[in-house]
LORO-513854 format. One record per residue (C-alpha): residue in three letters; y, z, x negated. Coordinates in steps of 0.05 Angstrom, whole numbers, padded with zeros to 5 digits, always signed. Layout:
LORO-513854
ALAYZX/...
This chain:
LORO-513854
UNK+01991-00336+02042/UNK+02004-00349+02115/UNK+02042-00306+02165/UNK+02055-00312+02239/UNK+02126-00302+02264/UNK+02133-00267+02332/UNK+02154-00334+02362/UNK+02087-00363+02342/UNK+02109-00403+02281/UNK+02061-00403+02223/UNK+02101-00389+02159/UNK+02071-00410+02092/UNK+02087-00371+02028/UNK+02073-00401+01960/UNK+02095-00396+01888/UNK+02121-00457+01850/UNK+02080-00483+01792/UNK+02141-00510+01755/UNK+02136-00444+01717/UNK+02075-00474+01681/UNK+02081-00531+01630/UNK+02032-00586+01648/UNK+02044-00661+01650/UNK+01975-00688+01667/UNK+01920-00675+01718/UNK+01876-00635+01671/UNK+01935-00590+01656/UNK+01950-00580+01730/UNK+01877-00565+01745/UNK+01878-00512+01691/UNK+01942-00482+01722/UNK+01905-00479+01789/UNK+01843-00447+01760/UNK+01875-00397+01711/UNK+01941-00379+01743/UNK+01934-00396+01817/UNK+01865-00365+01820/UNK+01888-00307+01777/UNK+01948-00291+01821/UNK+01905-00295+01884/UNK+01855-00247+01854/UNK+01910-00199+01832/UNK+01937-00198+01903/UNK+01867-00188+01932/UNK+01875-00242+01985/UNK+01830-00299+02007/UNK+01881-00355+02009/UNK+01944-00366+01966/UNK+01995-00422+01972/UNK+02018-00463+01912/UNK+02081-00504+01912/UNK+02059-00557+01863/UNK+02104-00592+01813/UNK+02076-00660+01794/UNK+02113-00697+01739/UNK+02131-00769+01757/UNK+02076-00805+01717/UNK+02023-00759+01747/UNK+02051-00767+01818/UNK+02047-00843+01809/UNK+01976-00838+01784/UNK+01954-00795+01842/UNK+01990-00837+01894/UNK+01951-00898+01869/UNK+01883-00865+01868/UNK+01858-00824+01928/UNK+01797-00802+01888/UNK+01843-00765+01840/UNK+01877-00730+01899/UNK+01807-00710+01923/UNK+01794-00680+01855/UNK+01859-00641+01859/UNK+01843-00617+01929/UNK+01774-00594+01907/UNK+01805-00555+01850/UNK+01852-00520+01899/UNK+01797-00504+01949/UNK+01750-00477+01895/UNK+01804-00429+01872/UNK+01821-00406+01943/UNK+01888-00442+01944/UNK+01926-00490+01990/UNK+01988-00534+01982/UNK+02037-00552+02038/UNK+02098-00563+01994/UNK+02116-00599+01929/UNK+02176-00588+01884/UNK+02200-00658+01865/UNK+02267-00636+01836/UNK+02248-00641+01762/UNK+02225-00711+01746/UNK+02188-00697+01681/UNK+02195-00656+01617/UNK+02215-00592+01652/UNK+02190-00550+01594/UNK+02222-00591+01539/UNK+02259-00548+01487/UNK+02325-00569+01519/UNK+02329-00589+01593/UNK+02400-00572+01616/UNK+02432-00632+01652/UNK+02370-00676+01642/UNK+02338-00643+01703/UNK+02386-00683+01747/UNK+02361-00750+01725/UNK+02342-00798+01751/UNK+02387-00783+01810/UNK+02388-00813+01880/UNK+02427-00874+01857/UNK+02366-00895+01817/UNK+02306-00927+01851/UNK+02261-00887+01804/UNK+02280-00824+01843/UNK+02262-00858+01909/UNK+02195-00882+01881/UNK+02178-00813+01853/UNK+02194-00778+01919/UNK+02153-00827+01960/UNK+02095-00818+01912/UNK+02100-00742+01921/UNK+02103-00747+01997/UNK+02042-00793+01999/UNK+02002-00747+01953/UNK+02021-00686+01994/UNK+02000-00721+02059/UNK+01930-00729+02030/UNK+01929-00661+01998/UNK+01954-00612+02050/UNK+01906-00575+02096/UNK+01887-00611+02160/UNK+01913-00553+02202/UNK+01982-00554+02170/UNK+02037-00574+02219/UNK+02074-00612+02165/UNK+02087-00616+02091/UNK+02152-00611+02052/UNK+02180-00640+01988/UNK+02244-00612+01956/UNK+02290-00656+01915/UNK+02357-00655+01880/UNK+02422-00656+01919/UNK+02439-00730+01906/UNK+02463-00721+01834/UNK+02503-00680+01785/UNK+02576-00684+01806/UNK+02597-00730+01750/UNK+02600-00789+01749/UNK+02605-00799+01825/UNK+02640-00847+01872/UNK+02638-00874+01943/UNK+02598-00933+01916/UNK+02545-00887+01886/UNK+02542-00848+01951/UNK+02528-00912+01988/UNK+02471-00930+01941/UNK+02441-00860+01948/UNK+02445-00863+02024/UNK+02410-00930+02022/UNK+02353-00900+01982/UNK+02349-00841+02030/UNK+02343-00890+02088/UNK+02285-00924+02053/UNK+02254-00856+02041/UNK+02260-00841+02115/UNK+02221-00904+02131/UNK+02164-00884+02084/UNK+02162-00814+02115/UNK+02160-00844+02185/UNK+02096-00882+02165/UNK+02064-00816+02145/UNK+02085-00783+02210/UNK+02057-00842+02250/UNK+01991-00832+02213/UNK+01990-00759+02235/UNK+02009-00729+02167/UNK+02083-00712+02174/UNK+02121-00695+02111/UNK+02195-00677+02108/UNK+02240-00682+02047/UNK+02292-00629+02033/UNK+02354-00638+01990/UNK+02370-00574+01952/UNK+02444-00555+01944/UNK+02458-00530+01874/UNK+02521-00508+01838/UNK+02553-00565+01799/UNK+02520-00620+01839/UNK+02549-00669+01888/UNK+02520-00625+01943/UNK+02536-00557+01914/UNK+02539-00515+01977/UNK+02522-00514+02051/UNK+02593-00538+02063/UNK+02579-00600+02021/UNK+02513-00609+02057/UNK+02546-00607+02125/UNK+02599-00657+02101/UNK+02555-00706+02063/UNK+02486-00700+02094/UNK+02501-00692+02169/UNK+02471-00751+02206/UNK+02418-00761+02152/UNK+02358-00804+02172/UNK+02298-00774+02206/UNK+02249-00730+02167/UNK+02304-00705+02120/UNK+02337-00636+02115/UNK+02357-00581+02067/UNK+02319-00538+02018/UNK+02356-00471+02017/UNK+02350-00440+01947/UNK+02371-00368+01956/UNK+02392-00361+01883/UNK+02439-00421+01890/UNK+02466-00394+01956/UNK+02482-00328+01923/UNK+02514-00359+01861/UNK+02562-00396+01907/UNK+02579-00330+01941/UNK+02558-00360+02008/UNK+02542-00310+02063/UNK+02475-00326+02096/UNK+02497-00323+02169/UNK+02556-00372+02164/UNK+02517-00417+02116/UNK+02459-00425+02164/UNK+02506-00435+02223/UNK+02540-00490+02184/UNK+02474-00526+02172/UNK+02454-00518+02245/UNK+02520-00546+02269/UNK+02510-00606+02224/UNK+02440-00618+02252/UNK+02407-00603+02184/UNK+02341-00566+02189/UNK+02321-00517+02134/UNK+02258-00554+02116/UNK+02240-00507+02059/UNK+02267-00443+02028/UNK+02261-00426+01955/UNK+02257-00350+01950/UNK+02296-00333+01887/UNK+02347-00284+01860/UNK+02408-00294+01815/UNK+02437-00247+01764/UNK+02499-00209+01785/UNK+02553-00175+01743/UNK+02593-00128+01787/UNK+02644-00115+01732/UNK+02647-00171+01680/UNK+02702-00135+01642/UNK+02651-00082+01622/UNK+02631-00096+01550/UNK+02561-00069+01563/UNK+02552-00119+01620/UNK+02575-00178+01578/UNK+02528-00157+01522/UNK+02470-00151+01571/UNK+02487-00219+01601/UNK+02490-00252+01533/UNK+02415-00240+01526/UNK+02404-00289+01583/UNK+02445-00345+01551/UNK+02387-00389+01527/UNK+02379-00461+01506/UNK+02330-00493+01555/UNK+02359-00488+01625/UNK+02429-00494+01654/UNK+02456-00428+01680/UNK+02517-00443+01723/UNK+02562-00382+01729/UNK+02611-00367+01785/UNK+02666-00315+01792/UNK+02692-00293+01860/UNK+02768-00295+01861/UNK+02808-00291+01925/UNK+02747-00305+01967/UNK+02731-00369+01928/UNK+02677-00382+01877/UNK+02702-00412+01812/UNK+02664-00419+01748/UNK+02633-00455+01690/UNK+02573-00501+01684/UNK+02534-00457+01636/UNK+02531-00383+01618/UNK+02553-00391+01545/UNK+02615-00428+01569/UNK+02631-00371+01618/UNK+02623-00319+01564/UNK+02654-00350+01503/UNK+02672-00424+01515/UNK+02741-00455+01504/UNK+02760-00431+01574/UNK+02717-00370+01589/UNK+02718-00336+01656/UNK+02768-00280+01658/UNK+02728-00229+01697/UNK+02777-00223+01755/UNK+02719-00214+01803/UNK+02644-00205+01802/UNK+02601-00258+01769/UNK+02536-00289+01792/UNK+02493-00332+01746/UNK+02441-00385+01762/UNK+02384-00351+01726/UNK+02323-00343+01770/UNK+02307-00270+01758/UNK+02240-00237+01776/UNK+02246-00214+01848/UNK+02213-00147+01840/UNK+02252-00129+01777/UNK+02312-00175+01769/UNK+02355-00136+01719/UNK+02373-00069+01689/UNK+02440-00036+01696/UNK+02496-00055+01685/UNK+02468-00121+01711/UNK+02433-00128+01778/UNK+02398-00181+01819/UNK+02420-00212+01885/UNK+02358-00186+01922/UNK+02401-00154+01976/UNK+02432-00222+01990/UNK+02362-00252+01989/UNK+02336-00201+02039/UNK+02395-00215+02084/UNK+02381-00289+02080/UNK+02308-00279+02099/UNK+02331-00237+02158/UNK+02375-00293+02183/UNK+02320-00344+02172/UNK+02261-00305+02201/UNK+02291-00250+02244/UNK+02285-00236+02318/UNK+02322-00299+02339/UNK+02264-00342+02315/UNK+02237-00376+02253/UNK+02287-00425+02223/UNK+02241-00445+02166/UNK+02166-00446+02157/UNK+02157-00461+02083/UNK+02175-00407+02032/UNK+02166-00418+01957/UNK+02178-00365+01905/UNK+02210-00404+01847/UNK+02221-00362+01785/UNK+02211-00414+01731/UNK+02248-00374+01677/UNK+02195-00324+01656/UNK+02188-00354+01586/UNK+02264-00354+01573/UNK+02277-00282+01595/UNK+02304-00236+01541/UNK+02246-00220+01495/UNK+02238-00149+01518/UNK+02229-00172+01590/UNK+02181-00231+01579/UNK+02109-00225+01603/UNK+02057-00217+01549/UNK+02005-00272+01551/UNK+01974-00306+01611/UNK+01953-00240+01642/UNK+02025-00215+01639/UNK+02051-00277+01674/UNK+01997-00272+01728/UNK+02016-00199+01740/UNK+02090-00216+01745/UNK+02080-00273+01794/UNK+02034-00230+01837/UNK+02087-00175+01838/UNK+02140-00225+01862/UNK+02095-00250+01917/UNK+02078-00179+01938/UNK+02153-00163+01941/UNK+02165-00223+01986/UNK+02105-00207+02029/UNK+02132-00138+02041/UNK+02199-00166+02063/UNK+02165-00212+02113/UNK+02123-00155+02141/UNK+02187-00114+02148/UNK+02215-00170+02191/UNK+02156-00165+02238/UNK+02115-00224+02213/UNK+02039-00214+02214/UNK+01995-00233+02155/UNK+01941-00283+02175/
């Protein structure tokens, strides 16, 4: 979907295909046909955006063979879809039985991460519509926080400099693509404060991917967070529209019981507690609930579990959709558009508590369409116009 901001900026809205398990081109083409086309039909619109996730082996294959990219583009066009953004955070195996910390490897100290990101940027440059102002690729925020050192930071910065050179070549060819590092709890760049400290002065064509779930988990207020990025000269290249789980009163036994249903084995669910104005926490939800050093419940909790936007949770839990709406207002309000790529990224549908999981492919299509409709309505409320 496309929208026009009152300042004239064209804003693209997509949903991220990392919700679907596919590791090869045939699998991605099926995603496009069944789910992308199905969601578009459910919304009753002519054009839908997809934020594609391409596992590293497939990205390498596509980068080396323009004919395969043409096949992918044709599949998108046939289904009434377009792509201006890729999610290159997960490298491969994102739907393995256990992902957890593996999603952070290889990190930016490893040349494999550089090669993968360049492959994605080159594929996107060939794939995105000719009238798109630019493309975007999101990536991990350097690395998980351990192990880390000044030497590793130097290696990562060297790889980012090489990435900037590859992106400059695409821009010179008239197909600009920017790469966005995505702050996430537990990583080297966990917050906008870390981004301003470690990424300020980054090479050209780089910026930040603002994941609104991550922002909420860190108890960061949108206004100061965005001001911090602007002061550091870091553009919001891309925004992932997502909601976290919130527990207003973690001492309530009913709330803890409800939250326990979200403690699952595949993904990492960093949990933070607000105490004295600071976010402190544990690296996974089971540790926060019943680990050797559980959180004490001295303040509200927020958990990194991407919850469906239109229906994030039932009482006594709730979702951070108010925080998300406030973030969108700061990003796309009357002062002008501060981002132009939005990607709904709820990849957790299949690990929701059983009574909340969608039933079959049709159920997943219905759920994704409902999230996009929820986001569309927020944009319309902000004065954007659907194109």
